[in-house]
VOMI-778280 format. One record per residue (C-alpha): y, z, x. Coordinates in steps of 0.25 Angstrom, whole numbers, padded with zeros to 4 digits, always signed. Layout:
REM VOMI-778280
YZX ...
This chain:
REM VOMI-778280
+0023-0120-0039 +0034-0124-0031 +0032-0131-0018 +0044-0133-0008 +0043-0145+0001 +0052-0148+0012 +0054-0159+0022 +0046-0151+0033 +0033-0151+0025 +0033-0165+0020 +0040-0162+0007 +0052-0171+0001 +0065-0167+0006 +0077-0169-0004 +0088-0164+0005 +0085-0149+0002 +0072-0149+0011 +0064-0143-0001 +0058-0150-0013 +0052-0140-0024 +0040-0146-0031 +0037-0139-0044 +0023-0140-0049 +0017-0138-0062 +0011-0125-0058 +0026-0119-0058 +0026-0121-0073 +0013-0112-0076 +0009-0098-0073 -0005-0092-0074 -0004-0077-0078 -0015-0067-0079 -0016-0057-0091 -0024-0045-0089 -0028-0034-0099 -0037-0022-0095 -0052-0025-0099 -0050-0040-0101 -0052-0052-0093 -0039-0058-0087 -0032-0069-0094 -0025-0080-0087 -0015-0089-0093 -0007-0101-0088 +0006-0104-0094 +0020-0110-0092 +0030-0102-0085 +0040-0103-0096 +0031-0100-0107 +0032-0086-0114 +0021-0077-0110 +0018-0075-0125 +0009-0087-0123 +0001-0080-0113 +0000-0067-0121 -0005-0074-0134 -0015-0082-0126 -0020-0069-0119 -0022-0061-0132 -0028-0073-0140 -0038-0077-0129 -0043-0063-0127 -0042-0060-0142 -0033-0048-0140 -0024-0050-0153 -0009-0051-0153 -0002-0053-0140 +0009-0044-0144 -0001-0032-0144 -0001-0032-0128 +0009-0029-0118 +0010-0038-0106 +0014-0034-0092 +0018-0041-0080 +0019-0032-0068 +0020-0020-0077 +0032-0026-0085 +0030-0030-0099 +0031-0045-0102 +0035-0051-0116 +0029-0064-0123 +0043-0071-0122 +0043-0070-0107 +0039-0081-0098 +0032-0082-0084 +0044-0087-0078 +0053-0076-0084 +0043-0066-0077 +0042-0074-0064 +0027-0074-0066 +0018-0081-0056 +0003-0086-0057 -0007-0075-0059 +0003-0064-0063 -0004-0054-0071 +0000-0049-0085 -0006-0036-0090 -0009-0035-0105 -0009-0022-0112 -0011-0018-0126 +0002-0014-0132 +0001+0000-0138 +0012+0004-0147 +0015+0018-0151 +0006+0029-0148 +0006+0044-0152 +0010+0056-0144 +0000+0067-0144 +0003+0081-0141 -0007+0092-0137 +0000+0104-0144 
């Protein structure tokens, strides 16, 4: 969280009129992962850590197998394990949807 103080509200004035105070909360983000038919999963992580850490913890904690067997979507766009919350400009309580990744399929014809 960033707080801006200026001389008018009792903050320190270093000539620019504003002092930005970074708190530890800025370095972490809490993200919710949801999967249909399962309880929501909340995970707090550093903003510069790869989301793979969240994906692995999600699958391990809920005994879902390999994290790569799921697709993870943020606002309808697929996210990858190497991406970070900072890259995706994620905020606290953003929601990631987890879907089983289906590969292949067969076409069927009623002829």
